[in-house]
C-alpha positions as CSV (number, residue, x, y, z in Angstrom):
1,M,17.3,9.8,23.7
2,T,16.2,10.3,20.1
3,T,13.5,12.7,19.1
4,K,11.2,9.8,18.1
5,Q,11.5,8.1,21.5
6,S,10.9,11.5,23.2
7,N,7.7,11.9,21.1
8,F,6.5,8.5,22.1
9,L,7.1,9.3,25.8
10,I,5.1,12.5,25.5
11,L,2.3,10.7,23.7
12,N,2.2,8.0,26.5
13,A,2.2,10.7,29.1
14,I,-0.8,12.4,27.4
15,Y,-2.6,9.1,27.2
16,L,-2.1,8.3,30.9
17,I,-3.2,11.9,31.8
18,C,-6.4,11.5,29.7
19,I,-7.2,8.2,31.3
20,V,-6.7,9.6,34.8
21,V,-8.7,12.8,34.1
22,T,-11.5,10.8,32.6
23,S,-11.7,8.5,35.6
24,V,-11.5,11.4,38.1
25,V,-14.2,13.4,36.3
26,S,-16.5,10.3,36.0
27,F,-16.2,9.5,39.7
28,T,-16.6,13.2,40.7
29,I,-19.6,14.1,38.5
30,F,-21.4,10.8,38.7
31,N,-20.6,9.9,42.3
32,D,-24.1,8.9,43.1
33,A,-24.1,6.4,40.2
34,V,-20.8,4.7,40.9
35,G,-22.5,1.5,41.9
36,S,-24.6,1.3,38.7
37,V,-23.8,-0.9,35.7
38,A,-24.3,2.1,33.4
39,F,-21.6,4.1,35.1
40,W,-19.0,1.3,34.6
41,I,-20.1,0.7,31.0
42,N,-19.6,4.4,30.3
43,L,-16.2,4.5,32.0
44,V,-14.9,1.4,30.3
45,A,-16.2,2.7,26.9
46,S,-14.5,6.1,27.5
47,C,-11.2,4.4,28.3
48,A,-11.5,2.1,25.3
49,A,-12.1,5.1,23.0
50,I,-9.1,7.0,24.4
51,T,-7.0,3.9,24.0
52,A,-8.1,3.4,20.4
53,I,-7.0,7.0,19.6
54,W,-3.7,6.5,21.4
55,I,-3.0,3.3,19.4
56,Y,-4.0,5.1,16.2
57,V,-1.6,8.0,16.8
58,R,1.2,5.6,17.8
59,Y,0.7,3.7,14.5
60,I,0.8,6.9,12.5
61,M,4.0,8.0,14.3
62,R,5.6,4.6,13.6
63,N,4.5,4.4,9.9
64,L,4.4,8.0,8.8
65,E,5.7,7.3,5.3
66,Q,3.1,4.6,4.7
67,V,0.4,6.9,6.1
68,K,1.4,9.7,3.7
69,R,0.7,7.4,0.7
70,F,-2.8,6.5,2.0
71,V,-3.9,9.7,3.7
72,P,-7.7,9.4,3.0
73,G,-7.9,5.9,4.5
74,Y,-6.0,6.7,7.6
75,T,-7.8,10.0,8.1
76,A,-11.1,8.2,7.9
77,L,-9.9,5.8,10.7
78,G,-9.0,8.8,12.9
79,V,-12.4,10.4,12.2
80,V,-14.2,7.1,13.2
81,A,-12.1,6.9,16.5
82,V,-12.9,10.5,17.4
83,M,-16.6,10.2,16.6
84,Y,-16.8,7.1,18.7
85,L,-15.2,9.0,21.6
86,L,-17.7,11.9,21.1
87,C,-20.6,9.4,21.2
88,V,-19.4,7.9,24.4
89,V,-19.0,11.3,26.0
90,F,-22.6,12.1,24.9
91,Y,-23.9,8.9,26.3
92,S,-22.2,9.8,29.6
93,L,-24.7,12.6,30.0
94,F,-27.4,10.1,30.6
95,T,-25.5,7.9,33.1
96,S,-27.5,9.1,36.0
97,I,-30.9,8.3,34.4
98,A,-29.8,5.1,32.7
99,H,-31.4,3.1,35.5
100,L,-34.8,4.0,33.9
101,S,-33.8,2.2,30.7
102,L,-30.6,0.3,31.2
103,R,-31.2,-2.0,28.3
104,L,-31.6,1.0,25.9
105,F,-28.4,2.6,27.3
106,T,-26.4,-0.6,26.9
107,L,-27.8,-1.2,23.4
108,A,-26.8,2.3,22.4
109,H,-23.2,1.6,23.5
110,I,-23.2,-1.8,21.8
111,V,-24.6,-0.5,18.5
112,T,-22.2,2.4,18.5
113,L,-19.2,0.2,19.1
114,A,-20.3,-2.3,16.4
115,L,-20.8,0.5,13.9
116,A,-17.3,1.9,14.7
117,L,-15.7,-1.6,14.3
118,I,-17.5,-2.2,11.0
119,L,-16.5,1.2,9.6
120,C,-12.9,0.6,10.7
121,G,-13.0,-2.8,9.1
122,I,-14.2,-1.4,5.8
123,I,-11.6,1.3,5.9
124,L,-8.8,-1.2,6.6
125,I,-10.0,-3.4,3.7
126,Y,-9.8,-0.3,1.5
127,I,-6.3,0.5,2.7
128,R,-5.1,-3.1,2.2
129,N,-6.5,-3.1,-1.3
130,M,-4.8,0.2,-2.1
131,Q,-1.6,-1.2,-0.7
132,R,-1.9,-4.3,-2.9
133,Q,-2.6,-2.1,-5.9
134,E,0.4,0.1,-5.2
135,A,2.6,-3.0,-4.8
136,G,1.3,-4.4,-8.1
137,V,2.0,-1.1,-9.9
138,Q,5.5,-1.0,-8.5
139,T,6.1,-4.6,-9.6
140,K,4.9,-3.8,-13.1
141,M,7.1,-0.7,-13.3
142,V,10.1,-2.6,-12.2
143,T,9.4,-5.3,-14.8
144,L,9.4,-2.8,-17.6
145,Q,12.6,-1.2,-16.2
146,L,14.2,-4.7,-16.2
147,I,13.2,-5.2,-19.8
148,E,14.9,-1.9,-20.7
149,K,18.0,-2.9,-18.8
150,A,18.1,-6.3,-20.5
151,L,17.8,-4.6,-23.9
152,Q,20.6,-2.2,-23.0
153,Q,22.7,-5.3,-22.0
154,L,21.9,-6.8,-25.4
155,H,22.9,-3.6,-27.1
156,H,26.2,-3.7,-25.2
157,T,26.8,-7.3,-26.0
158,L,26.4,-6.6,-29.7
159,G,29.1,-4.0,-29.3
160,N,31.6,-6.8,-28.7
161,P,34.9,-6.1,-30.7
162,L,34.3,-9.5,-32.5
163,S,31.0,-8.2,-33.8
164,S,30.2,-5.8,-36.6
165,E,26.4,-6.1,-36.2
166,D,25.6,-2.4,-36.5
167,E,22.2,-3.1,-38.0
168,H,21.2,-5.3,-35.1
169,R,22.4,-2.7,-32.7
170,R,20.2,-0.1,-34.3
171,D,17.3,-2.5,-34.1
172,V,18.0,-3.0,-30.4
173,K,18.3,0.7,-29.9
174,S,14.8,1.3,-31.4
175,L,13.5,-1.4,-29.1
176,I,15.0,0.4,-26.1
177,E,13.2,3.6,-27.1
178,L,10.0,1.7,-27.6
179,V,10.1,0.3,-24.1
180,R,11.2,3.6,-22.6
181,Y,8.1,5.3,-23.8
182,S,5.7,2.5,-23.1
183,D,3.1,2.7,-20.3
184,P,4.3,0.5,-17.4
185,I,0.9,0.2,-15.8
186,T,-0.5,-2.9,-17.4
187,P,-3.7,-4.8,-16.6
188,D,-3.1,-8.2,-14.9
189,S,-3.8,-10.0,-18.2
190,L,-0.7,-8.5,-19.7
191,T,1.6,-9.0,-16.7
192,Y,2.6,-12.5,-17.7
193,N,3.5,-11.3,-21.2
194,D,5.9,-8.7,-19.8
195,H,7.6,-11.3,-17.7
196,Q,7.9,-13.6,-20.7
197,I,9.4,-10.9,-22.8
198,L,12.0,-10.2,-20.1
199,L,12.9,-13.9,-19.9
200,D,13.3,-14.1,-23.7
201,I,15.6,-11.1,-23.8
202,E,17.7,-12.5,-21.0
203,L,17.9,-15.8,-23.0
204,M,19.1,-13.9,-26.1
205,N,21.7,-12.2,-24.0
206,S,22.9,-15.6,-22.6
207,E,23.1,-17.1,-26.1
208,L,25.1,-14.2,-27.6
209,A,27.4,-14.2,-24.6
210,N,28.1,-17.9,-25.1
211,Q,28.6,-17.5,-28.8
212,Y,31.2,-14.7,-28.2
213,A,32.9,-16.7,-25.5
214,S,33.3,-19.7,-27.8
215,G,34.7,-17.6,-30.6
216,E,31.8,-18.4,-32.9
217,G,30.1,-15.8,-35.1
218,I,26.5,-15.1,-34.3
219,N,23.7,-16.4,-36.3
220,S,22.7,-13.1,-37.9
221,E,19.6,-14.4,-39.5
222,R,18.3,-16.0,-36.3
223,L,19.0,-12.8,-34.3
224,A,17.2,-10.7,-36.9
225,G,14.2,-12.9,-36.6
226,Q,14.3,-12.8,-32.8
227,L,14.5,-9.0,-32.8
228,S,11.7,-8.7,-35.3
229,Q,9.5,-11.0,-33.2
230,L,10.4,-9.0,-30.1
231,K,9.4,-5.7,-31.7
232,H,6.1,-7.2,-32.8
233,R,5.4,-8.5,-29.3
234,L,6.2,-5.1,-27.7
235,T,4.2,-3.2,-30.3
236,E,1.2,-5.6,-29.8
237,R,1.6,-5.2,-26.0
238,N,1.3,-1.4,-26.3
239,R,-1.7,-1.8,-28.7
240,Q,-3.5,-4.1,-26.3
241,L,-2.7,-1.8,-23.4
242,I,-4.2,1.3,-25.2
243,A,-7.2,-0.8,-26.1
244,S,-7.8,-1.9,-22.5
245,K,-7.7,1.7,-21.3
246,S,-9.9,3.2,-24.0
């Protein structure tokens, strides 16, 4: 048995013990109110709160790496679950006198549960948004890395023994440095531009590879124009990025 499976068994055992203890204590302390609606509302709410905490802890154990990236959100979920349990325990103190105002007692449980669910929903929306933002950031970083790799491939292609394009290789090298020190975190309005730059570089690589494969010399003038335009686009990209963050 693995350590992880052992931890889950321990957690399940603790959960069952808490449910049993809660039931025994409720039936013992409020023995006279066992037949009342308030008693069963309180018992069900207590078990539900304990179950919510159990599910929360299990999720954390299964998704520890993800939880580490969004600690504030998941911590807030745990706080809400614990606070709900404390409220339910507090309400249980009034189980024996709830028959004097059963509607108010029931309303207190309903309102507390509703507030807990609303807070959990808001926190989950926050976590989902943070996850989407993180995924977007990762995608943008990968795109810039792919642009750099495509330029490195272009630099390598220009090093073909049939070529003596040292000036173009120097231009590509300067583009690699420009990309390497560029900010990868772009606003969504510039994301398409980065993808288009990547596609254009890959197309240049393909054209050069085909020209070398056929034994033709490269069109130096056309390549110089493409590299100049690419440098302008990358420089403009960085300028727009700085302007958007200023």
